N, C-alpha and C positions, 0 to 999 in steps of 0.2 A: 472446577476451578476456572475463573474467568481471567482473561488476559487484559492488559491495558488498552488493547486495540478493539475491544468489543463494539465501540462506537462507529467503527468504519463500516460504511454501507455502500452498496453499488452506486456508482455515479460520483462518489467523492473523489477529489483530487489529492494526490499524495506524492511525496518525494522520498527516495531511499537515501538515508544519511551517508552511506558508504559509496554510493554511485550517483553523484549529482549529474554526471554526463548522460545518464539515462533520461533526463528531463522529468517533467511532471506527468505522472501517470494517473490513470483513472481506475478506481477499484471496480472489479467485475463481480467478485463474490467474497464472502467472509464466512467460512464454514469451519467450525472446530479449531480455531486458531490458525487456519491457513487462509491467507488472503491472496487472491489472484488479482494482479494489477497489470494493465496494459500500458507499457511505457513507450513513448514515441521512438526512442533510440534502442530499445532492447526487446520490444515485443511483449508477449504475455509472460509474466514471471509469477511463480507461486512462492509466497514468502511466509515462513513460519514466524508468527508474531512473538513466540517465546524467545526467539533468537535476534529479531530485528524489530526496532520500534520505528514504524513509518511516521513521517512528518506530514501532518495535514497541511494543505495549501489552500488558503482562502483568498479569493479575489478581493481587491480593495473596493 
């Protein structure tokens, strides 16, 4: 079964909807529905995409 965050790839920038204070993070890996993101204010965080939908951030 695929999750809605299968498109997240290393290098992409994302925000956590419940923790805007973490800032915009960079995806490090996306393996089996677990995305590791390096946030400037929280460090590396592993997020289960079945529980949290990360918000992609695109530069204008």
